[in-house]
N, C-alpha and C positions, 0 to 999 in steps of 0.2 A: 543487412543492419541492425545493431542492437538497440532495444527499446526497453527503459524502466517505467514499469506501470505501477505506480505508485498509490496505495490503496488508503482511502483516510474512511476511516467507520463514521458512520452518521446516527441522529440520535434513534433512528428505523431502526437500524443494522443491530446495534446495542440489545434496544426493544427485543426483536426477533431473537436476537440469543438468547437474552434471558427467557424468552418465553419456551424455547424449545433448540437448545445447542447441539443437542444431535442432529434434527434435520436440516438445522441452517448450516452443519458442518459438510452434512454428504452433499447438502447443494454446491458449495463451494468449493469441496472437495471433487465432486464430479468436474467443474470448470477449469480445476489444475490438471486433473487426468489427461481431458481433452488436450489442452494447451500441450502436454508432454505427449501425447499419443500423437499427437500431430507433427513433432520435432521441434517446437516452437521454443519450447520451456528452457530455458539456460539456468534458471536457478531461481531464490528469493527467499526469505525470510519475515515471519509472521514478529510483530510486537506485541511483547505482555504490555496488555491495556487493560486488565482488570482491579491487581492484585499491587502492583507498585507502581506511584505514581512518577512520570518524568521529571528529571531537573534540568534546566535550562540554565547554560553559562553563556555570558555576554559580555565580551571582552572591549574594552573603550580603546578612542584613537590613542590613549595616554596609557593604553598598556593595563588599564586596571581592569579587574574580573570582578562581578556581579552573580552571585547562583540563587536562583528563584526556584521553588517547586511550583511543576506546571510543565504544560507545554509553551512552545515557545511563542506561537500565535494559538491563544486558546479560544475556542468558540463550540459550534455543535461539529462539527468537524475536525475528528483528530487521526494521527496518522497512528497506520494499523499495522503496514507491513509495502511491501516490494515483492517484485516479481521481475525479472530482466528476461526478455523474450527476443529471440531473432527471427527478423522476418525481411521481406522486401523490401519494405517503406513505411513512410507513416500513415500509410491511410489501411496497411495491415495491421499494425499497430493501437490503430484506433477503434479497428473491426474486433480486435481481440478486449479491447478494454469496454466496447459496446456489449459485448456478449455478456460477461458477467453479470450473472445470474441473481446476485442479491444486494441490497439497495445501499453500496458503498458508491464514493465519489472515486476516480481515478482520475489520476495525472500522470500523460503520458509525456515522456523527457527522452530523446534519443540521445545515447549515452556518448559521451566524447572518446571518439577512438585514437588508441595511442599509435603516434607513428611510429 
């Protein structure tokens, strides 16, 4: 089964990145390398979260749209990226998420398998 591990940055993770980006990146990349070495990593991407703010487009029931600068759901946790993993079941996906050594929030979601 494929699962998305959706990564949300936190105030603490951003603080650690600013304090020592190289050490933080090494720790994070070690985790990613472990997923790849175990044959679990399918893919993923990180989002640009430091230099360019996101924009949110909302479409109302009448078809009108509004565009605002900023994340769709502002708060301490901001979307940082995602990974897709191939695992036996939800329990294994949760274990992989728990093994992330850095202080982010990980939302675990099954991918919709196409027919």
